[in-house]
C-alpha positions in Angstrom: 34.8 122.7 -94.2 33.8 123.0 -90.7 30.9 124.9 -89.3 31.2 128.7 -90.0 33.2 127.8 -93.4 37.0 127.5 -93.9 37.4 126.6 -90.5 36.7 130.0 -89.1 37.6 130.4 -85.6 34.4 131.5 -84.5 33.3 128.2 -85.5 34.5 126.7 -82.6 32.4 128.8 -80.5 29.4 127.4 -81.8 29.9 124.1 -81.3 27.7 122.6 -78.6 24.2 120.8 -78.1 21.2 123.2 -78.0 19.3 123.7 -74.9 15.9 124.3 -74.3 13.8 126.2 -71.3 15.3 123.7 -68.6 18.5 123.1 -69.9 19.3 126.8 -70.0 18.4 127.4 -66.4 20.0 124.5 -65.2 23.6 125.9 -66.8 22.7 129.4 -65.3 22.2 127.9 -61.8 25.3 125.3 -62.6 27.2 128.9 -63.2 26.2 130.8 -60.0 26.5 127.9 -57.7 30.3 127.8 -59.0 30.9 131.6 -59.4 28.2 133.8 -57.9 27.5 132.2 -54.4 24.4 133.8 -52.7 22.8 134.9 -56.4 19.5 133.4 -57.4 17.6 133.6 -60.4 15.1 136.6 -60.2 13.7 136.4 -63.8 14.3 134.5 -67.2 13.2 135.6 -70.5 13.0 133.7 -73.9 14.5 135.7 -77.1 13.8 133.7 -80.4 16.5 134.3 -82.5 16.9 132.9 -86.2 19.8 130.6 -85.1 17.5 129.2 -81.8 16.4 130.5 -78.7 18.8 132.9 -76.4 17.6 132.9 -72.7 18.1 135.9 -70.6 18.5 135.6 -66.8 18.5 138.2 -64.0 20.2 136.9 -61.1 20.2 138.9 -57.8 21.7 138.5 -54.2 20.0 139.7 -50.8 22.1 143.0 -51.1 20.3 144.0 -54.2 23.2 143.5 -56.4 21.9 142.4 -59.7 23.4 141.0 -63.1 22.6 139.5 -66.3 23.6 136.2 -67.9 22.6 134.9 -71.0 22.7 131.6 -72.7 23.1 131.2 -76.7 21.7 128.5 -78.2 24.8 126.5 -78.1 24.6 126.3 -74.4 27.3 128.6 -73.6 26.7 130.9 -70.5 27.6 134.4 -71.0 27.9 137.5 -68.2 27.9 138.4 -65.8 26.7 142.1 -67.1 26.1 144.6 -64.3 22.5 145.6 -64.1 22.2 147.4 -60.8 25.4 149.2 -58.7 27.2 146.5 -56.9 27.1 146.9 -53.3 
């Protein structure tokens, strides 16, 4: 059996190296450089979960557009989720 039991499809999503504060920030910056040019990290929050820490990053650009990006305990970047109306 693999992670997740019975080789469940979601088991593949949970594979990865655990990240710390600096690793999560580096992954978000890498994502911004590749996908959201002109955006920068405005705020970071760490949330402790049973399987590890989840990191939430508010990112914004000079026009006031704001998104939320999350990094799960396995180092995967999720988002962007609109926080403020896109101009």
